[in-house]
C-alpha positions as CSV (number, residue, x, y, z in Angstrom):
1,M,14.0,-2.5,6.5
2,A,11.1,-0.9,8.4
3,T,8.7,-3.1,10.4
4,P,5.1,-2.6,9.4
5,S,2.8,-1.4,12.1
6,D,-0.2,-3.3,10.6
7,T,-1.3,-5.2,7.6
8,L,-4.0,-4.2,5.2
9,D,-5.5,-7.4,3.7
10,L,-7.0,-6.5,0.3
11,R,-6.8,-10.0,-1.1
12,G,-9.7,-10.8,-3.4
13,L,-10.4,-7.2,-4.3
14,K,-10.1,-6.0,-7.9
15,C,-8.9,-2.7,-9.4
16,P,-9.5,0.0,-8.4
17,L,-10.4,-1.1,-4.8
18,P,-6.9,-2.0,-3.6
19,V,-5.6,1.5,-4.3
20,M,-8.8,3.2,-3.0
21,R,-8.7,1.3,0.3
22,T,-4.9,1.8,0.7
23,R,-5.4,5.6,0.2
24,R,-8.2,5.7,2.7
25,H,-6.2,3.7,5.3
26,L,-3.0,5.8,4.8
27,R,-5.0,9.1,5.4
28,E,-5.8,7.9,8.9
29,L,-2.1,7.4,9.8
30,V,0.6,9.8,10.9
31,P,3.5,10.5,8.4
32,G,6.2,7.9,8.6
33,T,4.0,5.0,9.6
34,V,4.8,1.8,7.8
35,I,2.1,-0.6,6.7
36,E,2.0,-3.9,4.7
37,V,-0.6,-4.3,2.0
38,E,-1.6,-7.8,0.7
39,T,-3.3,-8.0,-2.7
40,T,-4.2,-10.7,-5.2
41,D,-5.2,-8.3,-8.0
42,P,-2.6,-8.7,-10.8
43,L,-2.9,-5.0,-11.7
44,A,-1.8,-4.0,-8.2
45,V,1.9,-4.5,-9.1
46,I,1.3,-1.5,-11.5
47,D,-1.3,0.5,-9.5
48,I,0.2,0.5,-6.0
49,P,3.7,1.7,-7.0
50,H,2.1,4.4,-9.2
51,F,-0.2,5.5,-6.4
52,C,2.8,5.8,-4.0
53,R,4.7,7.9,-6.4
54,S,1.8,10.2,-7.2
55,E,0.6,10.6,-3.6
56,G,4.1,11.1,-2.0
57,H,4.4,7.8,-0.1
58,E,7.5,5.6,-0.1
59,L,7.2,2.1,-1.5
60,V,9.7,0.4,0.8
61,A,9.4,-3.1,-0.6
62,S,7.3,-5.1,-3.1
63,A,7.4,-8.9,-3.5
64,P,5.2,-11.9,-4.4
65,S,3.5,-13.1,-1.2
66,Q,3.6,-16.5,0.3
67,A,-0.2,-16.8,-0.1
68,G,-0.2,-16.0,-3.8
69,G,-0.6,-12.4,-4.9
70,H,1.7,-9.6,-3.9
71,S,2.8,-7.8,-0.8
72,F,3.7,-4.1,-0.6
73,T,5.4,-2.3,2.3
74,I,4.6,1.4,2.3
75,R,5.7,4.3,4.4
76,R,3.2,7.1,4.7
77,G,4.7,10.3,3.2
78,E,5.2,13.5,5.0
79,T,3.5,15.6,2.3
80,A,0.8,13.2,1.3
81,S,-2.7,14.6,1.3
82,A,-4.6,14.0,4.5
83,D,-8.0,15.2,3.1
């Protein structure tokens, strides 16, 4: 599995903020970069995978986190919008 280059801590944020902040962060990265996103929003388990599919990113892994909540490992897509 790919090793994340950094962790985006979005614990405590509610929908739609986890997706919005993940989008903004990924736009700053070069394609192929892998990050880990930590969330506590229960809707993130639906929203983050949908965001990855619709924006062209790869959801490498998704699992409940040790701290409560959920952890997502995402690889920035090649064709994802960089606007």
